[in-house]
N, C-alpha and C positions, 0 to 999 in steps of 0.2 A: 674828932670832927673838926672841920676847918674853923668854926666859930670859937672853939676852945683852944686853938693853937695846935701845933704839931710836936710830937716827941722827937727829939734829935737822936738819931741812931748812928752807930759805928763811929761815934765821936765826930760826926759831921763829915767824915771823910768818905772816899769812894768805897762802896761795899766790896767785901772780898768775893772771890769766885763763888757763885751760888747764893750770894746774899741778896735779900729782897727788902725793899723799902715799901711798907704798907701805905695805904691812902692817908692814914692819920699820923704818918711819920714823915720826917724830912732829913736831908743832909744839911750841911752848912749853907747859909744864904748865898754865898758866891756860887756854889755848885748848883743850888736850886735855881738861881737865875740863869745859869748856863743851860740847865735842862729845860727851863721855860722857853729859852730862845730856840732850842731844838724843836719844841712843839710848834712854835710860830712858823719856823721854816717848813716843817712837815706839812702844815695845813695851808701854807701860803698860796701855792700855785693854783689849786682848785678853788680856794675861797675867793680869789679875785677874778679868775677866768669866768666862772659861771655867772656872776652878776653882769659881766660884759655881754655874755651870750643872751642874757635876759633883758638887756637894754637898761639895766639899773646902774647906779653909781657905785663903783668898786670901793671908794673911800668909805662910804657909809656902810657897805657890806662888811668890810674889815672891822670898822669901829663897832658895829652891832654884833659881830661875831664874838668880840671880847665881852661886851655887855651880856650877851646871851649865855656865854660860858660861865660868867660869874653868877648869873641868876640860876643856871642849872646846878652849879655846885651847892648853892644855898638850899635849893629845893630837895636835892638828894642827900642833904646833910653831910656832904663830904664823903659819902660811901662809894660813889661811882666816879672814878677819875675819867674825865672826858673833855674834849674840846669840841665846841659846836661851830662848824664851818658851814659854808654855803652848800645847800643841797642841790645835787644835779637832777633830782627827781621832778623838779618843777619846771625844768626848761621846756619840755614839750607842751605843758599846759599854758605856760606864758607865751610861747610861740603862737599857740592857737588864739589866745586873747588878742595878741597884736595883729594877727591875720584878720581878725574880725573888727579891727579899728580901735581896740582898747589902748589907752595911753598908760604911762607908768603909774598914775594914781589908781587906775582900774586894776592893774596888775598887783599892786601892793595891797589893795583892798581884798582881793581874792586870797592873797597870801595870808593876810591877817585872819580871815575867817577860817582858813585851813588850820592855822595855828591854834585857834580857839577850839576847833573840833578835836585836834590832837590832845589839847589840854583836858577836855572833857573825857576823852577815851582814857587818858592817864588816870584821872580821878576814879573812873569806873574800875579799871584794872586794879588800882590800889585797894579799892573796897572789896571787889569780888575775887581777886586772886589772878595770878599770872596765867592760869590755865585757860582763861576766856580768850586770850589771844590765839591760842592754838585752835580752839573750837571755831571761832568766827573766820579766822584767816589761816587755813591750813597751808602747807607748803605749795600745793598745786596752785592755789589762788595767788598767793604772794609772788611766786615765781613768774606766773603769767603776767601779772600787773607790772612787775619790774621790767620784764622783757618788752612789753609793748610800750612802756615809757621810753626805753632807750631806742628801740628800732623805729618808733614813730618819728624820730628826729633825723632819720637817714636823709630825707630829702632836703632838710635844712643845711646839713653839712655839705651835701653834694651840689646843691643848686644855689645856695646863698653865699657861702664862704669860699668854697674851693675855687669857683670860677674867678674870684677877684685876683688871684695870682697862683696859678697851678704849680709853678716851680717852687715858690716859697712854701706852699702847702705841702708839696712832696718832701722837701727837705725837712720841714718841721716834723712831719709824720715819722720820717725815718729816724730822726734824732730821738724823738720820744720813745720809739720802739727800742732802739739800741740802748738808751740810757736806762729805761725801766727794766729791761731784761738782763743786760750784761754788766751794768755797774753794780758794785757790791753794796750791801747794807743800806745805809742812810741815803747815799747818792742815788740809788735806784728808786727810792721812795719819792724823790723829788724830780722824777723823770719829766713830768709835765712842765715844771718850771724850767728845767734845763732846755727842753725842746722849745719853749717859748722864747727864751733868751737867744738861742741859736737861730731860730726863725726870724726874730727881730733883726739880728745882726746881718743875716743873709739878705733880707729885704733892703736894708740900708746899703749893703755892698752892691746890690743890683742897681739901686738908684744912682750910685756913684759911677758904675761902669757901663750900664746899659741905658741909663736915663729913665724918664717917665714911662709908665705902662698905660696902654689903652685897654681898659677892661671895665666890667660893671662894678658898681659899688654895692653896698648892702641892700640898696633899694632896686638894684637891677639896671640903674641908669649908666650907660656906657660913656666914659670920658677919658681924657688923657691926664694923668696925675702921677705924682710921686707916691711910692708905696708907703713911705714913712713921713708923717707930718708932725714935727715936734714944735710947731709954733705955739701951741697952747702950754707947753711945758715951761718955756721962758717967762710967760706971763703969770704963771701960777705962783702963789706964795709958798714958802716953806712951812709955815705954821698958820693955821687958821681953821675956822669952821668949814665943813663941807658946804658947797654952794647949794642954793635952792634950785629946784627945777626951773629951767628957762627955755625960751625959744631962740635958736641960733639964727645967724644971718641968712641961712638957707631955708628958714621956716621950719626946720626939724627940731624936735624936742631934745634938749640936753638934760638928761636925768640928774637930779640932785635930791636933796631932802624935800619931802612933801607930805601932805596928809592924804590918806587913801580915799577913794570913792568906791561904791559898792554896786555890783550888778549880779543878780542871781545867776544869770546865764554864764558869766565869767567865773563865778565861784565853782560851778559844776565842772568847769574845765580843769581845775587844779585839785579837786577833792580826791581823785584817784591817787594823787601823790601822797596823801595821808597814809594810805595802805603801805606804800614804800617806806615812809618814815617809821611806821610801827615795826616793820621788819628790820630796818636799819638799827633802831634803838634796841630792839630785843637782841639782835645779833651782837651788838656792842656789849650789852650787859652779860650775855652768855660768854663772850670772849674774855671779858675781864674776870668773870667768875671762874673760868677755867684757869686763868693765869694766877689769880690770887688764892684759889681754893677756898673762897668764902661764899656762902649762899647769898646771892644778891636778888633772888626772885622777889623778896618782899619790897625791893626798891625799884622793880620794873615800872610800876605805875608812876612812881615819882619821876623816873627818868623820862617817861613819855610826857608827863605833865610839864617837866622842865623844858624839854625841847619845844613843846607846844607853846609855852609861855614865851620862850625866846623868839620863836618864829612870829608870834603875834606882835610882840614888842617891836621887832625889826620892821614888820609890815606897817606899823603905825607911823614910822618916820621915813619910809621910803627905802628900807633895807631889804635884804634878800632872805629867803627862808633858810632855816638852819637844820643841821643834823649832826649826829655824832660821827667822828671821822676815824676811819680805819688806819689812816696814815699815823695818827697819834697812838693807836694801839701798837703799831709797829715800833714806834720809839720806846714804848713801855716794854715791849717784848725784848727789845735789844738791850735795854739798860737795866731791866728788872726793878725799875723805880716807878712805883705807882702813886707816889705822893701827890695829893691834890694841891699842895703848895706850889708845885711846878706849874700847874694849870692856872692858878691864880696869877702867877707871874706872866704866863703866856697871855692871859686875858688883858692884863695891864699893858703889855707891849702892843697888843692889837688896837686897844683904844688910843694909845699915843700915835700909832701909825695912821689911824683914821683921821687925825687932825693935821695931816700933811697933804694939802691940796696938790703939791707938786707931784707926789706919788700918784695921785689919781689921774693927773694929766698924762703921765707916762703910760699908765694902763690904757687910757682911752686911745692913745696913739698906736696901740698894737695893730698892725696891718691885718686886713681881712683875710689875706691868704694864709697868714700864720694861724689865725683862728680856724681856718679850714683844715690845716694839718692836725690841730689839736682835736677838733670835734669828731673827725672820722674815727679817731682812737677812743675818745672819751664816750661818745654816744654808743659805739659798738660795745664797749666794756659794760656800760649800764645794762644793755640788752642781754648780754651773755651772763651777767650775774643772775638773771632770772633762771637761766638754764642751770647755773651752779646751785641754786636753791633746790631745784628738782633733783639734781644728782645727789647732793649731800643728804637729802631726806628720802631718797629712793622712791620718788613719786612713780606710781604705776601708770605710765602712759600707754600701756597696752590695753587697759580697761576702757571701753567706750564711754562710760560715765565720767571718766576723767578726761580722756583725749578729746572728745567731741566738743564739749563746752569751751575748753581751752583753745582749741583750734579755731572755732568760730569767733571768739572774742579777740584773739590775736589778729586775725585777718581784718576784722572791723576796725580795731584800734590802730594797727600799723598802716593800713591802707587809707585811713582817714575817712571812712564811710560815715554817713550822717543819717539821722531820722528827724523829720520835722512834723510837728503837730501844731497847727495854727502858727503862732509866732514863736513857738518854743522849739529849739533845736538841740539835739544831742549828737555829738560827733567825736570821731577820733578816740583819744584815750578814755574819755568819760564813757562813751558808748561801749567800747570794748570791755572796760572794767565792770560795768553793770551786767553785761552779758555773762562774763566769766563768773562773777560772784553769785548772781541769781541762778543761772543755769546749773552751775556746779552743785550748789546746795540743794536746789530743787530736784535735780535728777538723782542725787544720792539719797535723798529722803524718799523719793518715789520707789526706789528699788527695794525689794525684800532684803532683809538683813543678810541672808546667805548669798546674795548676788552682788554685794557691795565690794569695792576694792579693799585689799588688806589695810589694816590700820597704818596710817602714815606716821613717820617719826617726827621729832621735834620741829614744830612749824617754823619758826621764824629764823631759822638759822640763816637768815638772809645775809648774814655777814656783810651788811652794808650795801644797800642798793646803790649808793653813790660811789661804789668803788671804781667809778670812773675817775675818782679823785686820786690819782696815783701819787 
């Protein structure tokens, strides 16, 4: 285990073909540092893109991802190698909070509560056993929730980001597609980062050749402006604490570190994302279990609790929600090195990077059109991962007791329908999730046993709801 050190294997040198480095083992420190750097690059693109989409500070998100990863490794006692990056599953709920006038403090307050809920779920699973996840959240339900979380964001990509510069958005989207699909191995895994850099460069090229663009900004206000504004980069320090949240010259909030505020209505908007986090973490544990051939079910509750604690801690200081990352599973699958020492190194790198304000200023300068190209791919991938859960677990969509509640919940959630009782409102993802969860279990219980759908297979093979994070 990490706290007792790691056993050096293969003389610290690169493992021979077929050789495996277990979580409690390591190679030489120079090689371990190199592996840690690979994990940072693998998680990097999505971990700082999603905070930008949620209107939160990317520096703090990167820093807290490192802190959350270290906390996770301690809680799982070094048995589950994982990096905790920013979760895509919260983007829809956060968009709904901001649409209702919530600021960053309200957003992170809701994130903190969601993290605490996941922490409690983790403690229950640890006490009762991993099977409770399958019973409460069967694949039909988790797939539907993940799907509506992704597809609910379609209008954000199409009406907020894409119109800011359709040509930069188109080029970015194409580069992400080509890089993620056609580039081999590691390069394909950072397709989002490659697309972002290419889109940034293309926007800068358009500024030099075609001049300013007349287009709406993120608030829908039309003006003539350059696509790339790097004025904040020159003013930012190379080393320093992330800034506190402040109000800019235009009266708009500039997110930094801050303490959260709490609203019950806003908390409800992000709670469905907890279901996605349960699926993501369970999928991660199952994937690592398959690669290492070690029974990790006893550590599922710890993994859920670790992610919950990391998310709550990040929300406390203005950071983004966290989740386990499939990109880093890809690095492990490619290298066959599962050493948690590499993840401790990655966590340290992330914390150091978080204390570079100049990096944060560069991220904030990403043009809206570039985000448009990224989001049409990322949001769609989140949605289709819900369908992947159904396919992998052979969910019987031909049975009306499964098909009908899922269909109703998806349309309510994706379409943004709402129900108001007095001053209380349920809408979008929250309403759709409740309909799916309650109607699915209610209808199945109401049916005689001989008329229920066939037993579904392993529930959470969610294989990561944020596999938007390529």
